[in-house]
N, C-alpha and C positions, 0 to 999 in steps of 0.2 A: 430752207428749213421746212419740214413737214408740219401739218396741223396736228393737234393733239386733243384727246378727250380722256375721260376716265374709263377704267376697265370694267367697273361694275357700279351698281346703284349705291348711294349713300343716303341714309335717313338721319335727320337731326330734329329734335323736338325742343320747344321752348315757348316763350311768350314774346309778343311784339313790344318793343320799348315804349312806343307811344300809345298804341291801342290797348295794350295789356291782354290781348286775346291769345289763347294757346294756339299753336300752329305746328304742324308737321311739315317739314321741308325735306324733299327728296331730290338729290342731284342724280341725273341719269346720263349715261353716255349718249352722244348725239353724232349724227353723220357729218362728214366734211361740209363746209359752207353753211352750216346751221347757225353758228355763232352762239351767243348766250341768249336764252329765252326763258321767260317765266310762264307758268301755266297755273291758273286758278281752278283747282279741282272742285272747289265748293260752289262755283257759279254755274248757271245753266250754260250748256254747250262747252264747258271747260275751256274758256278762251285763253289764247296764247298771246303774250306781250313780249315783243322784241326788246332786248336791252340795247336801245339806241337813243342817242341824245334827242332825237326828234320826238320821242315819246315822253319826255320829262314834263310833268305838269306842276310840280311843287319841289322847292328846295328848303322848306321850313324845318330846320333841325334834322334833315335827312333828305334823301332823294326819292321821289315818287314817280313811277311810270304809269302810263294809262294807254290802253287800247280800247276804243269804244267806251263802254261803261265800266270796264274792268280796270282795277288799279292794283298795284303792289307798292308797298311803302318800305322805306329804309332798306334799299337794295345795295347800298354802297359797300357794306362789309363783306357780303358773300361775293360780290363782283371783284373786290380787291383780292379775296382769297383765290378766285379762279384765275385772275390775271397774274397774281403773284406766283402762282404755281405753274405759270406758262402754258395755260390751257387755251383752246380756241372754241370748242364746241361742247356745250353742256345744256341740257334741259333741266330747269329748276321747277319742280311742281310744288304747290303749296295748297293747303286746305284752309287758308285764312288770308287776310288782306296784307299782312306785314311779315317780313322775314324775321325769324326769331333772333333776339338780341344775344342769347347765349351768355357768354361772360363779358360781353361788351367789346370783344375784339374779333379777329378773324382766326384765332388760334384753333378752335375746335373744328372749324370747317377745313382748315389746312390739314390737321391731323387725320380727319376722315378721308380726305383726298389721298393723303400719303398711304393710308391703310388700303384704300380701294385700288390704288395703282394707276399709272398713267400710260395711255396707249398712243403710239404714233400712228397717224392715218396716212392714206395714200395720196393726199392732195397737198400741194405746196401752200404754205402760209402766205396770206396777204399781209404786207408790211407797209406802213406809212413811214417813209424815210424823210426826216426833217432835213431839208436842203438849204434853208435860209432861216434866219431868226423870225419867229412868229410870237407876237406879244399881245397880251390883254391887260388893261389897267382900268381900275375903278378909281376915278379921281376923288370921290367922296370918302371912301373907306381906306384908300391907300393900298388896296389889294392889287397885286401884280403877278401874272403868270407869264412865263417865257419858255419857249421851246427853242433849243439850239441844236445845230448839227452835232452828231456824235456817232461813233462806230457801234454803239450799243444803247440799250435803254437804261436810263438812270434818273433819279429824282432827288431834289434837294428842297427842303422846306425851311423857311425862315419865319418865325412867328414872334410877334411882340404882344403878349397877353395883357399889357398895361396893368400888371398886377404886382404888388410888392412881394408876393410869394413866388410866382412863376417867372415874371420878367420876360426877357427875350430868350428864345430857345431855337435850337438848330437841329435838324435831323437829315440824314441822307441815306439813300439806297443806291449803291453803285453797281449792283448785280441782282437779278431775280433769285439767284442761288442763295442770297442772304435774307430773302424776304421771310422765310419760315421762322428763322431764329431772331432776327433783329426788328421786324416790323409787325408781323402777324399777332404777337401777344399784346401789343399796345392797346389798352382799353379806352373806350369812350369816356369823356369827362364833362363835368358841368360845374360852374361856379355856384356856390351856395346861394348867392343873391339872385340867381336865375331860376332856382327851383320853384319858387312861389309863382313867378310869371308863367313858366312852362306848364305848371299844374293848372293854373287858371285858364290856359288856352286849350285845355283838354288833352295835353300831351303828357309824356313820361308816365302813363298809367302802369306800365310794366317795369318802371325803373326801380332799382333797389341798390343796396350797397354791394351786391354780388356782381352786378353787371355795369356799374358806372363808378368812376372815381369822382368824388365831390370835393372841390377845392374851396376852402374857406380862406379868403384873403383879408379877413378882419376878425377881431375878437368875437366869440360866440358865447352867449349866455346859456345857462342850463335850461332856461325856459325855451329858448330857441331850439336847442338840441332835442328837448322833449317833444316839441311841436313837429320838428322834422322827422323824428323817429316815428311818430304817429302817422305822418303823411306817407312815409316810405314803407310803413307796415313792418318795422323792425323794433326790437327791444331797445329801450333807452339805455339800459345797463351796458357799459362798455363802449358806448358811442363817444368819440372824442376827436379832437383836432390834434394831429401830431406836429412835430417840429417842422415838417415840410408843408404844413397847411392843408394836409389831406384829412378829410373827414371820412374815415373808413376803418375797417377792421384789418386791412392789409396795407403793406407798404407799396410805394411806387415800384414797378418792376424795373424801370430805368429812370435815371435822373431827369431825362428829357422825354418821359413817356407821353405827355400831351402833344409834343411836337411830332413824335413818331406816329401817334394816332392821326394827326392832321395829314401826314404823308400817306397813311393808309387810306384815308378818305379821298385824297387826290387820286391815288391809283385806282380806287373803285369807280370814281366818277369819270375818269378818263377812259375806263373800259367801255363807256358808252359811245366812244368814237367807232367802235365795232371792229377794229383791226389792231394788231400789234404796232407799237410805235418804236421806231429806232431814232433816238435822240435824247437829249438831256432836258429835263423839265425842272425849272427853278420856280418855286411858288413862294411868294411873300404874303403873309397874312391870308392864306387861302380859306375859303368857306364853300359850302355846297353851291351857292348861287354862282360865285365866280368860277368854280370848277366846271360847272355845266356850261356857262357862257364860253369858257375857253375850249371846252370839248366841242361845242358847236363850230367855233372858228377852226379848230383842227380838222373836223370832219369836212368842212367846206374846202379847206386846202388839200385834204387827201383826195377828195373827189376830183378837184382840178388837176392834181398830179396824175391820178390814174387815167383821167381823160386824155391828158397830153401824151402820156407814155403809150396809151392804148389806141392811138389813131390807126385804123386799119390801112393796110397797103392795098391799093386797088390797081390791078393791071387789067385794063379793058381788053387786052388780047388773050388773057388766060381763059380757059374753058371754065364756066361756072359749075358749081356743085349742083345747082338746080336752075334750069332756065324757066321761062314764063310758063310753058306748058306743064312742066313738072311741078311748079308751084301750084298751079290750078288743080292738080290731082290731090293736093293736101287741103287747100283753102277753098271756101265756097265763093269767094269774091270773083266778080267778072266785071267787064267794062260797064260803067266808067269808074268802078270802085276798086279795081285791082291796082294797088299802089306800090307794089314791089316787082321789079323786072327780073331780078336774078339774085341768087344766093351765092356768095363767093367764099365764105368761111363758115364752118360750123363744127362745134365740139359738143361734149355732153353738158357744157355749162354756158356756151355763148354762141351767137350767130351774127353774121354780117350780111346785109343785103344792099342792093342798089336800086334807087329809083331815079330814072332819068326824067328831068322836068323839061317839057317842051311847051311852046306857045300854043300847040294844038289842044291843050287841056281846055275842056269846055268852060270851067269856072273862071278862066281868065277874062271872059267877056264881061264879067261883073266884078272881078276882084283883081285889080281895079282898072277901069278904062283908062288907057294911056299910061298906066303904072302897074304892070302885072306883078303881083306878089303871091307866092305859093302860100295858101292859108295855113296857119299854125295848127288848126285842128286836123288838117290832112297830114301834116307832119307826124302828129301823134298816131293817126290811123296807119300811116305807112310803117312806123315803128312797130305798132301792134301787130300788123300783118307779118312783119319779119319775125317777131317773137313767136307768132303763131306757128310758123314753119318749124322752129325748134321744138315747141311744145307738142306738135302733132306728128313730127317725123318718126317718133318712136312708138306711136300708138298702133295697136293692131287694127285690122279692118280699115285700112287707109281710105280716106274720103268720107268716113262716117262720123267724124268728130269735128266740132267747131270750138272756138274760143270766144268768150264774152268778157268785156270789161267788168271789173268789180270796183276798181279805184284807179285814179290818176292823181299822183301826189307830188307837190313841189316842182311842177314843171316850169321851166324857164325858156324863153325865146330870146336868143342873143344876136341874131343877124337875119336879115331878110333873105329869102330864097327866091331866085328869079328864074325865068325861062333860060335854058341852056346849062343850068347847074345840074350836077350829078350828086344826089343825096346819098351819102354812105350811112347806112342804118345799122347801128351796133346795139345788141341787146345782151346783157349778162345776167344770169340767174343770181339773185341775192340770197336764195334759200333753195334747198332741194324741192322738187315738185312733189307735193303730198296731197292726197285726196283731191287731185285735180286742180289744186290751187297753184298758180304760176306767179312768182314774184320776180320782177326784173328791174334792172337799171337800164334805161334807154338813153342813147346818145346819137344825135344826127350830126354829121359833118358835111361840109362842102370843102373839099381839099383837106387841109389840116385844121381848119377852123370849126369850132363847135357852133352850130346854129340853134340847136335846142337839146334839152335834156331833162330827165325827171324819172320818177319811180312809177311803175305800172304793176297792177295786180289784175289777173284774169283767171277765169275758171274754164277748164276743159269740160265740155258737155257732149254726150253722144246724141246724135240727131234724133234718134228714136225717143229720147227722153224729153225733147223739146215740146212735143205735142201735148 
């Protein structure tokens, strides 16, 4: 299946549920491999924040992402809309810190996407196929999330609200084709007894009876209704609790609207895995914290699956794409710091190189005497040089560009590398190269076993600019 984006820009305006600040949010088409990203137009440098589970910094009544000093709050509804509409690549620009709550659901975003149109792109979609049960459980809260093999993506939520009004509820989504009608309209909700606590925490500053369903699970006096009306900035007249326990001027859209909204939140938070999921998700008593912890687990399993399936095939008899001399035409590295011997695969989004480790390496004299181990830092360097070949191969003025590290993130070393090993070095772009910034996922193999892996970010710099 091909990746998808929107055909044209979409602009929506509103206020943030918790900050109460007005914000204009614009959804823009994005190229293949871009994924979902947020951009804060109101901050210096207009920083971009990747919608990835590794960027989550808070799950207090919503999901917050951060990159450096920049944050975006309450991203789950817009992400649910994007994933629910089967999209892969969208840039979300905002001139404030929090996505607009709109009517408390994903409906308005979905309607805007439908109006803008959806465009199929020329790259295949990355899919995480659930091949065996994956589970997460919080023994204290009883929350449990489970991913099971299935030929499609589907979600079921089971929620016990411990309330005489709502009780136990169930909701399901068996196909994304049903998302727009069955799940997107479900609004966020809050229990009446929670309102005072949330307000005292500096939250729900943008909450009102137009963007949230308030559930009263006990009798409410006129004095309480009057105080609540003042807190929410609405007229007391007409404020009431209906037979379903809803304190609002509208009826529930579905008998199980709260459970459907919980499903919407699960879908939005799992979008932070970064790829489409093929499998059945069963969520019991889900919440943002548990959703994000489960997303972390799924991301870890996906990376392991991709790594196993993506082991490069190395034929030492085949002619390389680049030999050592050709590599030196691109890279500035020379003995003793040239750590890639040849390039055996390369496309516009990945590269595979080989480093043959021998006892003749000078550092083995001290690392370690009688127990030679190839240093982990040099594995990173070998991977970086291999990635540098991909980054520089398409640049004009060959030989006049270099790459420099900006960041190495979440790097893991899983097995020692010894003299006699052939390191297979695989780098994959995790985003298109833009403004000279190269983001890659790096994996080093010996045979079929992973010896090290992690994320790398580098910048392409022209040599005349270095002085």
